[in-house]
N, C-alpha and C positions, 0 to 999 in steps of 0.2 A: 493357526485362527481359526475361529468358529464364526460363524452365523448364522444370526436369528433370525425367524422369519415372523411377525406374527402378523395373527389372524384378526382382519379385517372385517369391521361394521359397517354393512351398507344400507340405508338406510334411503323407502321411499319418499317421495318428498315430491310433492307436484311442483310447476311451471309457475314464477307466480304469476299473477292474472290471466292464466292461461287451463295449466292442466286442474288442480285445481278444480273451479267452475264446469267444467264435462263436468266430472264427474258427477257432481255435485246435481246438475241438470238430471247428464243418468240417471245421476241413482233417484230421483225424485218424478221422474219418469215412468221411472219400473214403478215407484211407491205404490204413483197413483192407479194403473193400468194394474198392477195383484190385489195392493191392497199393504201389500208391505210386512207387520210385525204388528199395526195398525187392523188392518180385518179392512179399513176404511177405502181403498180402493175402487177401480167400475165394474172392478171384476169378482171382487167379492159383494159392494152393493146391488151387482148382476142375481149374481145366487141368491142372496137371499130375496131379491126381487122372487129369483123365478119356483123358491123351496115356499118360499111366502102365499105368490099364486101365479099357481103356471099356468093351469091356461091364459092368458089374459097377455101373462109376458111372452110367453109364446108366440101369440096370435098375433105382437106387437112386433117381433121382430122380425117374422117370417113376411110377415104384410111393406119394415122398411126395405128387408133385407133385398125380395121381388123387385118392387118398383125401384132400387138399385138398382140389383141389376139388371133390369128391361134398359135401362139409361143407357150403363158402361156396356153391356154387345152393341147400341146402335152406334156408339157409340165409335166402336174398336173398328164392324165394319162398317162404318161412315154408313151409315144409314138416314141421312136424314127426311125428316119429314119434309112434305108441306111448306108450313111455317116459317121454315128454316133453319129447324134446332132439334136438339137428336130428346126432350123432348112430347115425344107423341100418348096417342090416345090409347094406346094398351098400358102405361105405363099406371092411371090407378086399377085398370081392370083387374094387371098382375099383383097390385098393392092388396085388392081382394083374396081374388088365389091365395099364395100365402095366405095374409089374415082368421081367411072361414072357411077355409078347405085344406091348403096344406097342414096350419100347423092345429088343430082343432083332430087330426087324419091322425097326421102321426107323432101326436098326446095321446091315442089311446092304443095306436099301434105295439108305442117305445112301451110303451105302459106297463100293457101287457105282453113283454117279450122279457124287461124288467124282472116280473111277478114270477114268470116257471122258473129265473132260473137265480131270484135273489139267494145267496146265499153260499152259493154249487160256487168253487171258485179248481173246481176239477178239469183238468186237458181235456177230458172227453164233457166237458158242461160246456168247456167252452167253444168247441169245437160244432157241439151241437150250438149254443147260439149263435153261431156263422149263418148253420145250414139255414139255422127260420127263420133267420134276420132277410141273407138270396134269397126263399125257395117260397117264401111265404110272405112277408111284409113289404121286401122290396116290389116282386108283382102288380100288388096293389097301391102301392104308392105312386109308381109307374103306369098304370091301366087310368088312376084317376087324371096326372099329368097331365099325359097325350089325350084325355077327354078336354079339359079345363085351358090345352091348350084351344084346341083344334075350337070352342067356341070362342076362344076372345078373338080368336082368329078369322069368326065367319059361319063358318058348319053351325047351320041350325037348325037344317034334319038326325036321324039316328041313322042314318048309309052313310052321309057323313064325317063320322061320331066315330063312325067305327071305321072306315077308311083311315085316319089316324092314326089310328090306335094301331093295327093288324100292318102297314108301315112301318113306323116308327117303333113300335116292342120290342122287336128282339132284339135293332139297335140301342135300346136305354138300357136294355138286361143285363150287354155284350158288359156298357159300359159300367154300371151297379159290378156283375159279376171280377170285374177284378177292382174296382178302387173301395167297394164296403167288403171283401173281406183284411184287405190289408191295413185300413181302416178303424174297424171294429177291436180287431186284436192288439191293434198299436194304444187305443181307449181299453183293450181288458188290462194290457204289459204297466200302462205308463199312466196314467189317467183319474181317478179317484171317482164316480161316477156321476157326482154331481156336478160333474161339469162336463160333459158328452153330451150334453144338449149343445151349452156356447158353439165348443167340438164341434157334433155337425150340423153344427149350421154351416162355421165359414166351409169347411169345408163342400155340402149346396151351395154352394153363394158361388166360389171359383169354378166348378165343372158347368153348376147351369150361369155363369157371363158362358162361361167359355164352348158349349154347344150351342148355349141360343143364336152368341154374335158365328159361329157354323151357318149355321142355319142362315140369317140375314141374310150373309154374304153368299149363300148358291145360293138364295130366291131372286135378291140384283142382281146376279149375276146374270140368273133365266129374264130378268126383264129387260136387259139391253141386248141380248142377244134376238125379241124376240122382238123388243121397236124397235134394232137401229141397226141391228145384224148381226153375225158371228165374228165383227171384228171390238164390238161390246164399247162398243162410246158412248156415253152418257154425264150425266155429275151426280150418281149418287141416286138419287136423290128418290123418294119413294115413291110413286102411284099415291097420289089422295081416291080418294070413293070407293078403290080394290080393295077386297078379303082374299087374299088368299081360297076359296070356295064361293068367286063369285065366278068362273070361269063357268060358259057352257056348255051343259053334257059331264058335269063331273056325276 
């Protein structure tokens, strides 16, 4: 006696009323974000604006992300302002910094970097691009960032701004030297050059939010120790009418 086994064909079929709809929703979201085959998604539209109006698009992006970064960092650090919410006077200042200082500076420096290594895809060229980015571009950007943050925090003299840069330069550069080579190597390997701007914007937003929140937490802890003793009691609310540079004898 012989037994014959026939191969079964199994077809995937959506669960009625559930699986198919979930798949459709996920597909629609993916198409709207990336554009899919229609090239009409949000990312495609953003990249088109970036190509047509590069500086304006970068200014709007950086200004919006800088303002949002300040709000999120305040929320993470529980840095409630005198008005009882997380939107403080620094938010519009951060938006101005992002739009009119950070974006134009980054546009200028990254444009030079991309022109220097345009069409060069060898391993040596990629390594040189990473070195130039970390040893030339990053120090300039971080110095301008620290100076701007000092002014936003209340610094009004050259001595105060210089002291802020000297205190914060190496810690910020250490973060840059760890993150930047990895991010740039990832972009070189996996991303088309036209998507580098949104990629680095998102990366800078995440890292900046984390650094800002940690800075706020340390400042709040120092304020609690000063006003409530070493036990750190207090409601976490920022002191109104004071800045980091209003201390006598700074």
